[in-house]
MARSETI-851604 format. One record per residue (C-alpha): x negated, y negated, z; residue in three letters. Coordinates in Angstrom, 1 decimal, always signed. Each point is the difference from the previous one (the first is absolute). Example, Ala and Ser with C-alpha at 12.3 -4.5 7.8 and 13.67 -1.06 7.14 Angstrom:
! MARSETI-851604
((-12.3 +4.5 +7.8) ALA)
((-1.4 -3.4 -0.7) SER)
//
This chain:
! MARSETI-851604
((-3.6 -113.1 +23.5) MET)
((-1.4 -3.4 -1.1) VAL)
((-3.8 +0.4 -0.8) ASP)
((-1.5 -2.4 +1.7) THR)
((-3.1 -0.1 -1.3) SER)
((+1.2 -1.4 -3.4) ARG)
((-0.5 -3.2 +1.3) HIS)
((-1.6 -3.1 -1.5) PRO)
((-3.2 -0.8 -0.2) GLU)
((-0.8 -2.9 +2.4) PRO)
((-1.4 +0.9 +3.0) ALA)
((-0.9 -3.7 +1.8) THR)
((+1.9 -2.9 -0.4) ILE)
((-2.5 -1.5 -2.1) GLY)
((+0.3 +2.5 -2.7) GLN)
((+4.1 -0.3 +0.7) LEU)
((-0.9 -3.7 -0.9) ARG)
((-1.8 +0.5 -3.3) ASP)
((+2.3 +2.7 -1.0) SER)
((+2.5 -3.1 -0.1) GLY)
((+2.8 +1.8 +2.5) HIS)
((+2.4 -2.7 +0.3) ARG)
((+1.4 -0.2 +3.6) ALA)
((+4.3 -0.1 +0.1) ARG)
((+2.1 +0.3 +3.3) SER)
((+2.5 +3.2 +0.2) VAL)
((+3.3 -1.5 -1.1) LYS)
((-2.1 -1.6 -2.8) ALA)
((-1.3 +3.3 -1.1) GLU)
((+2.9 +1.8 +0.1) ILE)
((+1.8 -2.9 -2.3) ARG)
((-2.7 +0.1 -2.9) ASP)
((+0.6 +3.9 +0.1) ASN)
((+3.4 -0.3 +0.0) LEU)
((+0.2 -2.5 -2.7) VAL)
((-2.3 +2.1 -2.0) ALA)
((+2.3 +3.3 +0.5) ALA)
((+3.5 -1.9 -1.0) LEU)
((-2.2 -0.9 -3.0) ARG)
((-1.0 +3.0 -1.7) SER)
((+2.9 +2.0 +1.5) GLY)
((-1.7 +2.3 +2.4) ARG)
((+2.3 +0.6 +2.9) ASN)
((-1.1 -1.6 +3.2) PRO)
((+2.1 +2.1 +2.2) PHE)
((-0.3 +3.5 -1.4) PRO)
((+2.1 +2.5 +2.1) GLY)
((+2.7 -2.1 +0.6) ILE)
((+3.4 +0.9 -1.2) VAL)
((+2.8 -2.1 -1.0) GLY)
((-1.1 -3.7 +1.5) PHE)
((-1.1 -0.8 -3.7) ASP)
((+3.4 -2.7 -0.1) ASP)
((+0.2 -0.7 +3.7) THR)
((-2.4 +0.2 +2.4) VAL)
((-3.5 -0.3 -2.0) LEU)
((+0.1 -3.2 -1.3) PRO)
((+1.0 -1.0 +3.4) ASP)
((-3.5 +1.5 +1.1) VAL)
((-2.1 -1.4 -3.0) GLN)
((+1.8 -3.4 +0.8) ARG)
((-1.3 +0.1 +3.5) ALA)
((-3.6 +1.3 -1.1) LEU)
((-0.4 -2.7 -2.7) LEU)
((+1.0 -2.6 +2.7) ALA)
((-2.6 +1.3 +2.4) GLY)
((+2.7 +0.7 +2.7) HIS)
((+0.0 +2.4 +2.6) ASP)
((+3.3 +1.7 +0.1) PHE)
((+2.8 +2.4 +1.6) VAL)
((+1.2 +3.0 -1.6) LEU)
((+3.6 +0.3 +1.2) LEU)
((+2.6 +3.2 -0.2) GLY)
((+0.7 +3.1 +1.2) GLU)
((-2.1 +3.3 +0.7) ARG)
((-0.9 +1.5 -3.2) GLY)
((+0.3 -2.4 -2.3) GLN)
((-3.9 +0.0 -0.7) GLY)
((-1.2 -3.0 +2.2) LYS)
((-3.1 +2.0 +0.5) THR)
((-0.8 +1.2 -2.9) ARG)
((+0.3 -3.4 -1.9) LEU)
((-2.2 -1.8 +2.6) MET)
((-2.8 +3.1 -0.7) ARG)
((+0.1 -1.1 -3.4) THR)
((-1.0 -3.8 +0.6) VAL)
((-3.8 +1.2 +0.2) VAL)
((+0.5 +1.1 -3.1) GLY)
((-0.5 -3.9 -1.7) LEU)
((-3.2 -0.6 +2.0) LEU)
((-3.6 +0.5 -1.9) ASP)
((-1.2 +3.6 +0.4) GLU)
((-3.1 -1.3 +2.0) TRP)
((-0.7 -2.6 +2.0) SER)
((-3.0 -1.4 +1.4) PRO)
((-0.7 -0.3 +4.0) VAL)
((-2.7 -1.2 +1.9) VAL)
((-1.8 +3.3 +1.5) ALA)
((+0.9 +1.6 +3.4) GLY)
((+2.9 -2.8 +0.3) CYS)
((+2.9 +1.4 +2.4) GLU)
((+2.8 -2.5 -2.2) ILE)
((-1.7 +0.5 -3.3) HIS)
((-1.3 -3.6 -0.5) ASP)
((-0.2 -1.7 -3.5) ASP)
((-4.0 -0.3 -0.9) PRO)
((+0.6 -3.5 -0.9) PHE)
((+2.6 -0.9 +2.5) GLU)
((-1.0 +2.3 +3.6) PRO)
((+2.3 -1.3 +2.7) ILE)
((-1.2 +1.4 +3.3) CYS)
((-2.9 -0.7 +1.9) SER)
((-1.8 +2.8 -0.6) ARG)
((-0.1 -0.2 -3.8) CYS)
((-0.4 -4.0 +0.0) ARG)
((-3.2 +0.6 +2.1) ALA)
((-1.1 +2.4 -2.2) LEU)
((+0.3 -1.4 -3.0) VAL)
((-1.2 -3.4 +1.2) ALA)
((-3.6 +1.6 +0.8) SER)
((-0.4 +2.6 -2.8) ASP)
((+1.7 -1.7 -3.1) GLY)
((+0.5 +1.7 -3.3) ASP)
((-1.7 +3.4 +1.6) ASP)
((+2.7 +0.8 +2.4) VAL)
((+1.5 +3.3 -1.2) ALA)
((+3.4 +0.4 -1.1) ILE)
((+2.0 +3.1 -0.6) GLY)
((+3.0 +1.3 -1.9) TRP)
((+3.5 +0.5 +0.7) ARG)
((+2.3 +2.0 -1.9) HIS)
((+3.9 -1.7 -0.3) ARG)
((+1.5 +3.2 +1.8) ASP)
((-2.2 -0.8 +3.1) ASP)
((+1.7 -3.4 +0.1) ARG)
((+2.9 +0.8 +0.6) TYR)
((+1.1 +0.3 +3.7) THR)
((+3.5 +1.2 +1.4) GLU)
((+1.7 -0.2 +3.6) LYS)
((+2.7 +1.5 +0.9) LEU)
((+1.8 -2.5 +2.5) ALA)
((+1.2 +1.4 +2.9) THR)
((+0.9 -1.0 +3.8) PRO)
((-3.4 +0.7 +1.8) ASP)
((-1.7 -2.0 -2.8) THR)
((-2.6 -2.8 +1.8) SER)
((-1.4 -3.0 -0.9) VAL)
((-3.3 +1.4 +0.1) GLY)
((+1.0 +2.8 -2.5) ASP)
((+0.7 -2.6 -2.2) LEU)
((-2.2 -2.6 +0.0) VAL)
((-2.8 +1.0 +3.0) GLY)
((-1.1 -0.1 +3.1) ASP)
((-3.5 -0.2 +2.2) VAL)
((-1.9 +3.2 -0.2) ASP)
((-1.4 +0.3 +3.8) PRO)
((-2.5 +2.4 -1.5) THR)
((-1.6 -3.0 -1.9) LYS)
((+0.3 -2.0 +3.1) VAL)
((-1.7 +2.8 +2.2) ALA)
((-2.8 -0.3 -2.3) GLU)
((-0.7 -3.5 +1.4) GLY)
((+2.0 -2.3 -2.7) ARG)
((+1.6 -3.0 +1.8) THR)
((+3.9 -0.1 -0.3) LEU)
((-0.4 -2.6 -2.1) GLY)
((-2.0 +1.3 -2.3) ASP)
((+2.3 +1.1 -3.3) PRO)
((-2.4 +3.0 -0.6) GLU)
((+2.4 +1.2 +3.2) THR)
((+2.7 +0.1 -2.2) ILE)
((+1.8 +3.5 -1.1) HIS)
((+1.9 -1.1 -3.1) TYR)
((+3.4 +1.7 -0.6) GLY)
((+1.7 +0.7 -3.1) LEU)
((+0.8 -2.9 -2.0) LEU)
((-3.7 -1.1 +0.3) PRO)
((-1.3 +3.1 -1.2) ARG)
((+2.5 -0.1 -2.8) ALA)
((-1.5 -3.3 -1.1) ASN)
((-0.5 -0.6 -3.9) ARG)
((+3.2 +2.8 -0.1) GLY)
((+3.5 +0.8 +0.3) VAL)
((+1.6 +0.2 +3.6) PHE)
((+2.9 +2.0 +0.1) ALA)
((+1.9 +0.0 +2.5) LEU)
((+3.0 +2.9 +0.2) ASN)
((+3.4 -0.4 +2.1) GLU)
((-0.9 -3.7 +1.0) LEU)
((+3.0 -0.2 +2.7) PRO)
((-0.9 +2.1 +1.8) ASP)
((-3.1 -1.6 +0.7) LEU)
((+0.2 -1.3 +3.6) ALA)
((+1.3 -4.2 -0.3) GLU)
((-2.9 -1.2 +2.2) ARG)
((-2.4 +1.6 -2.5) ILE)
((+1.5 -1.2 -2.9) GLN)
((-1.2 -3.2 +1.0) VAL)
((-3.4 +0.8 -0.5) ALA)
((+0.6 +0.2 -3.6) LEU)
((+0.9 -3.6 -0.1) PHE)
((-3.6 -1.2 -0.4) ASN)
((-0.9 +2.7 -2.6) VAL)
((+3.1 -0.7 -2.1) LEU)
((-0.3 -4.0 +0.2) GLU)
((-3.2 -0.7 +1.0) GLU)
((-1.6 +3.0 -1.8) ARG)
((-2.2 +0.5 +3.2) ASP)
((+0.1 +1.9 +3.3) ILE)
((-0.9 -0.9 +3.9) GLN)
((-1.2 +2.4 +2.4) VAL)
((+0.7 -0.5 +3.6) ARG)
((-0.4 -3.6 -0.3) GLY)
((-3.4 -0.3 -1.6) TYR)
((-1.0 -2.4 -1.9) ALA)
((-0.3 +1.8 -2.7) VAL)
((+1.0 -0.6 -3.7) ARG)
((+0.1 +2.9 -2.6) LEU)
((+2.1 -1.4 -3.0) PRO)
((+1.1 +3.6 -1.5) LEU)
((+0.9 +0.5 -3.5) ASP)
((+2.4 +2.8 -0.2) VAL)
((+3.6 +0.7 -1.4) LEU)
((+2.5 +0.3 +2.8) VAL)
((+2.7 +2.8 -1.2) VAL)
((+2.9 +1.3 +2.1) ALA)
((+3.1 +2.1 -0.1) SER)
((+2.8 +0.0 +2.3) ALA)
((+3.7 +1.4 +0.4) ASN)
((+3.0 -1.8 +0.2) PRO)
((+0.2 -1.3 +3.2) GLU)
((+3.6 +1.2 +0.6) ASP)
((-1.2 +3.5 -0.6) TYR)
((-2.9 +0.3 +2.0) THR)
((+1.2 -2.2 +3.1) ASN)
((-3.7 +1.0 +1.1) ARG)
((-1.0 -3.5 -0.1) GLY)
((-0.3 -3.0 -2.7) ARG)
((-2.6 -2.1 -1.9) ILE)
((+0.0 -3.2 +2.4) ILE)
((+0.8 -2.9 -2.1) THR)
((-3.2 -2.1 +0.0) PRO)
((-1.8 +3.2 -1.3) LEU)
((+2.6 +0.6 -3.1) LYS)
((-0.3 -3.7 -1.0) ASP)
((-4.0 +0.5 -0.3) ARG)
((+0.9 +2.9 -2.2) PHE)
((+0.1 -1.6 -3.7) GLY)
((+2.6 +2.6 -1.3) ALA)
((+2.2 +2.4 +1.0) GLU)
((+0.7 +2.8 -2.4) VAL)
((+3.5 +1.9 +0.2) ARG)
((-0.9 +3.5 -1.2) THR)
((+3.6 +2.5 -0.8) HIS)
((+0.7 +3.3 -0.9) TYR)
((+0.2 +1.6 -3.5) LEU)
((+3.3 -0.4 -1.4) ASP)
((-1.3 +1.6 -3.4) ASP)
((+0.2 +4.3 -0.2) VAL)
((-2.6 +0.6 -2.0) ASP)
((-2.0 -2.7 +2.0) GLU)
((+0.6 +2.1 +3.0) GLU)
((-0.9 +3.2 -1.9) VAL)
((-3.2 -1.3 -1.3) ALA)
((-0.8 -1.3 +3.7) LEU)
((+0.4 +3.7 +1.1) ILE)
((-1.9 +1.6 -2.7) THR)
((-3.1 -2.5 +0.6) GLN)
((+0.3 +0.3 +3.9) GLU)
((+0.9 +3.9 +0.7) ALA)
((-2.4 +3.0 +0.8) HIS)
((+2.2 +2.6 -1.8) LEU)
((-1.5 +3.5 +0.6) VAL)
((+2.2 +1.2 -2.6) ALA)
((+1.8 -1.7 -3.1) ALA)
((+3.4 -1.8 +0.6) VAL)
((+2.2 -0.5 -3.4) PRO)
((+0.4 -3.5 -1.2) ALA)
((+4.0 +0.8 +1.0) HIS)
((-0.6 +1.1 +4.1) VAL)
((-2.3 -3.4 +0.0) LEU)
((+3.0 -2.2 -1.2) GLU)
((+2.1 +1.6 +2.2) VAL)
((-2.2 -1.0 +3.1) ILE)
((-0.2 -3.5 -1.5) ALA)
((+3.6 -0.3 -0.4) ARG)
((+0.2 +1.3 +3.6) LEU)
((-1.9 -2.8 +1.3) VAL)
((+2.1 -2.2 -1.7) MET)
((+2.7 +1.3 +1.4) GLU)
((-1.1 -0.5 +3.1) LEU)
((-1.2 -3.1 +0.1) ARG)
((+3.7 -0.9 -1.3) GLY)
((+1.6 +2.4 +2.8) SER)
((+2.2 -1.9 +3.1) SER)
((-0.6 +3.1 +2.0) SER)
((-4.0 -0.8 +0.0) VAL)
((-1.6 -3.4 +2.0) ASP)
((-0.7 -2.0 -2.9) GLN)
((-2.0 -2.2 +2.2) ARG)
((-2.5 +2.7 +0.0) SER)
((+0.1 +0.9 -3.4) GLY)
((-1.1 +3.5 -1.7) VAL)
((-3.7 -0.1 -0.4) SER)
((-1.1 +1.1 -3.1) ALA)
((-2.1 +3.0 +1.6) ARG)
((+3.5 +1.3 +0.5) PHE)
((+0.0 +1.1 -3.7) ALA)
((-3.9 +0.7 +0.1) ILE)
((+0.3 +2.5 +2.5) ALA)
((+3.3 +1.0 -1.2) ALA)
((-1.6 +0.9 -3.7) ALA)
((-3.0 +1.5 +2.2) GLU)
((+2.0 +2.3 +2.3) GLY)
((+2.2 +1.2 -3.1) THR)
((-3.2 +1.1 -1.5) ALA)
((-1.0 +1.5 +2.9) ALA)
((+3.2 +2.2 +0.0) SER)
((-0.5 +1.0 -3.5) ALA)
((-4.0 +1.0 +1.0) LEU)
((+1.3 +1.9 +3.0) ARG)
((+2.9 +2.0 -2.1) ARG)
((-3.2 +0.7 -2.6) ALA)
((-2.2 +1.7 +3.0) ALA)
((+2.8 +1.9 +1.6) LEU)
((+1.6 +1.7 -3.4) THR)
((-3.3 +0.0 -1.9) GLY)
((+1.3 -2.4 -2.7) GLU)
((-2.9 -1.3 -2.4) ASP)
((+1.1 -3.3 -0.6) ASP)
((+1.3 -2.0 +2.9) PRO)
((+2.7 -2.6 -1.5) VAL)
((+2.3 -2.1 +2.5) ALA)
((+3.9 +0.5 -0.4) ARG)
((+2.8 -2.5 +1.1) ILE)
((+0.5 +2.9 +2.8) GLY)
((-3.1 -1.3 +1.6) ASP)
((+0.8 -3.0 +0.3) LEU)
((+2.6 +0.5 +1.6) ALA)
((-1.7 +2.2 +2.4) ASP)
((-2.7 -2.7 +0.6) VAL)
((+2.6 -2.7 +1.1) LEU)
((+0.7 +1.0 +3.7) PRO)
((-3.7 +0.0 +0.9) SER)
((+0.1 -3.8 -1.2) LEU)
((+2.4 -1.6 +2.2) ARG)
((-2.4 -1.8 +2.2) GLY)
((-0.8 -1.8 -3.0) LYS)
((+3.5 -1.9 -0.2) VAL)
((+1.9 -1.9 +3.2) GLU)
((+3.0 +0.6 +0.0) PHE)
((+3.3 -2.3 +1.2) GLU)
((+0.6 +1.2 +3.4) MET)
((+3.8 +1.2 -1.0) GLY)
((-1.8 +2.7 -2.0) GLU)
((-1.7 +1.8 +2.4) GLU)
((-0.1 +3.5 -0.1) GLY)
((+1.5 -0.3 -3.8) ARG)
((-3.4 -1.2 -1.4) GLU)
((-0.5 +3.7 -2.0) VAL)
((+3.3 -0.7 -1.3) GLU)
((-0.5 -3.2 -1.2) VAL)
((-3.2 +0.5 -1.9) VAL)
((+2.0 +3.2 -1.6) GLY)
((+2.6 -2.1 -1.2) HIS)
((-2.3 -2.6 -1.7) LEU)
((-1.8 +2.8 -1.3) LEU)
((+3.2 +1.1 -2.0) ARG)
((+0.2 -3.2 -1.0) LEU)
((-3.5 -0.4 -1.3) ALA)
((-0.1 +3.5 -1.7) THR)
((+3.4 -0.4 -1.6) ALA)
((-0.9 -3.6 -1.8) ALA)
((-3.4 +1.5 -1.0) THR)
((+2.1 +2.6 -1.3) PHE)
((+2.3 -1.9 -1.8) ARG)
((-3.3 -2.3 -1.3) ASP)
((-2.0 +2.7 -0.9) ARG)
((+2.7 +2.9 -1.5) VAL)
((+3.3 -2.1 +0.0) GLY)
((+1.3 +0.6 -3.5) GLY)
((-1.3 +3.3 -0.5) SER)
((+1.5 +3.0 -1.4) ASP)
((-0.5 +2.3 +3.6) LEU)
((+2.7 +2.7 -1.2) LEU)
((-2.9 +2.4 -0.6) GLY)
((-0.7 -0.3 +4.3) PHE)
((+3.7 +0.2 +0.6) THR)
((+1.0 +3.1 -2.2) ALA)
((-2.3 +1.7 +2.5) HIS)
((+2.6 -0.3 +2.4) PHE)
((+3.2 +0.8 -1.8) GLU)
((+0.3 +3.4 +1.4) ASP)
((-0.7 -0.6 +3.8) GLY)
((-3.6 +0.3 -0.5) SER)
((-2.6 -1.8 +2.4) THR)
((-3.4 -1.6 +0.3) VAL)
((-1.9 +0.7 +2.9) GLU)
((-3.0 -2.4 +0.9) THR)
((-1.9 -0.8 +2.7) GLY)
((-3.4 -1.6 +1.4) ASP)
((-1.2 +3.2 -0.2) LEU)
((+1.3 +1.0 -2.7) VAL)
((-2.1 +0.6 -3.2) PRO)
((+0.3 -1.9 -3.1) ALA)
((-0.3 +3.4 -1.9) ALA)
((+3.1 +1.6 +2.2) THR)
((+2.1 -3.5 -0.7) LEU)
((-0.6 +0.5 -3.8) LEU)
((+0.9 +3.7 +0.1) GLU)
((+3.1 -0.9 +1.4) GLN)
((+1.0 -2.4 -2.6) LEU)
((-1.4 +2.1 -3.5) GLY)
((-0.4 -1.9 -3.2) THR)
((+1.9 -3.7 +0.2) ILE)
((+1.4 -1.6 -2.8) PRO)
((-0.7 -3.9 -0.2) GLY)
((-3.2 +0.8 +2.3) LEU)
((-2.9 -2.1 -2.3) ALA)
((+2.2 -3.1 -0.1) HIS)
((+0.3 +0.1 +3.9) VAL)
((-3.6 +0.7 +0.7) LEU)
((-0.6 -3.0 -2.7) ASP)
((+2.5 -2.4 +1.8) ARG)
((-1.7 +0.6 +3.5) VAL)
((-3.6 -0.5 -1.5) GLY)
((-1.8 +3.1 +0.2) VAL)
((-2.5 +0.4 -3.0) ASP)
((+1.0 +3.0 -2.5) GLU)
((-3.5 +0.7 -0.6) GLU)
((-0.9 +0.5 +3.5) SER)
((+3.5 +1.3 +1.3) VAL)
((-0.7 +2.8 +2.7) SER)
((+2.5 +2.3 +2.3) PRO)
((+0.1 -2.2 +3.0) GLY)
((+0.9 -3.4 -2.0) GLN)
((+2.7 +2.0 -1.6) VAL)
((+1.3 +1.3 +3.2) ALA)
((-0.2 -3.9 +1.8) ALA)
((+2.0 -1.1 -3.3) ALA)
((+2.7 +2.5 +0.2) VAL)
((+0.5 -0.5 +3.8) GLU)
((+0.2 -3.7 -0.8) PHE)
((+2.8 +0.4 -2.7) VAL)
((+2.0 +2.5 +2.8) LEU)
((-0.6 -2.6 +2.6) GLU)
((+1.2 -2.5 -2.3) GLY)
((+3.4 +2.4 -1.3) LEU)
((+0.7 +0.6 +3.5) HIS)
((-0.2 -4.1 +0.8) LEU)
((+2.5 -0.2 -3.0) THR)
((+2.4 +2.5 +1.0) ARG)
((-0.7 +2.9 -2.3) ARG)
((-1.8 +2.3 +2.2) LEU)
((+0.5 +0.9 +3.4) SER)
((-2.5 +0.0 +2.7) LYS)
((-0.7 +2.4 +3.4) VAL)
((-3.1 -0.7 +1.9) GLU)
((-1.0 +2.3 +2.9) ALA)
((-3.0 +1.5 +1.8) ASP)
((-2.4 -1.9 -2.3) GLY)
((+1.6 +1.0 -3.1) GLN)
((+2.4 -1.7 -2.6) THR)
((+2.7 +1.8 -2.4) ILE)
((+1.4 -1.4 -3.0) TYR)
((+3.3 +1.2 -1.5) GLY)
((+2.7 -1.0 -1.6) SER)
//
């Protein structure tokens, strides 16, 4: 929570003037703060992963140029998250005329009420302070959004009070005027009806608004940022050409193409209720990349980062469920938990028409590819004879979503070379626990199966590995 009591001291326009405050437009304010951040080496877009060399330079150029811009990309590429970080480039506090609906600059008011107030009271006009978090306005564009929602409309209550229709005070301001001297973000812009998109022309070009033909000019000071999915996917609408032309820049976003970056994003965004080992997160990251490259998946819709985040959260929840039912004190997710969770995530992926009824099979196949790749990367070349020797006499190992870590480890006994495997999968030797050891062991058993060194039978929630 922001402590709104810790704002600067000036309480009137006169005191603000005496303090040496210098008025700047929103875009100049963002430009100055972005330049300062770049010069100091501070990250101006915290929490944005994998865009450092691609998307962010384009966004920085757009902001430095003072351009409104559109972020164009498939779902789950972080467009909304990126838009929300822009507000961090505003000054922490901004002075406004106290009581103004559109947050007028005390030195340059634009609404009739504030102009009259300054004309009559001058430097004695009271000011307030607005935190930068309150200067961000976000609207999800929907087909039923009206011009009144965005720009404004006549307020019948004010008319009923006796004011004439020609009085500017009868206007009820929409979201855009109320975002004056801030950032206005419009999500899913193509979903906005074309006739409503026309209402944005004046805002983006002339920087003013018109309400029902009123002779009202409000030169708004606002940065407009929008997001959109590619038109060839949504088919629900489009950004009309004249509106496209009024945006200063179109920035293309993309999915991450590096496993480590995908893991970093999952780690940052997922709320995990149990421990999920690094090798399991890596399998999830590789699975998402396999889905994004699969011919069985509709690539026009993309595979959102939310799939990976939900998979990690579901896998952790599976481990917590096992602990609750079996009495484990140390819930740690295993590779089998991920396999159990994936069927519930089918709704996050759109498959090609010919794959109807095969969704679980497709995802399962890609999971095996991701697991095998992670196994080769993490454990490839290691001496695993200590594991395979256990099965030489026909012994088996049973695991499953309700098999506790202790039960799994008891079946194997002492395993030569286990310490090396734990190191390769990223388990800290000083904080190792039975749950982490069991997760590593199950991962190795599954890897040995996928490389055709162990057999596997699955039935009734149980998995049996054998020679």
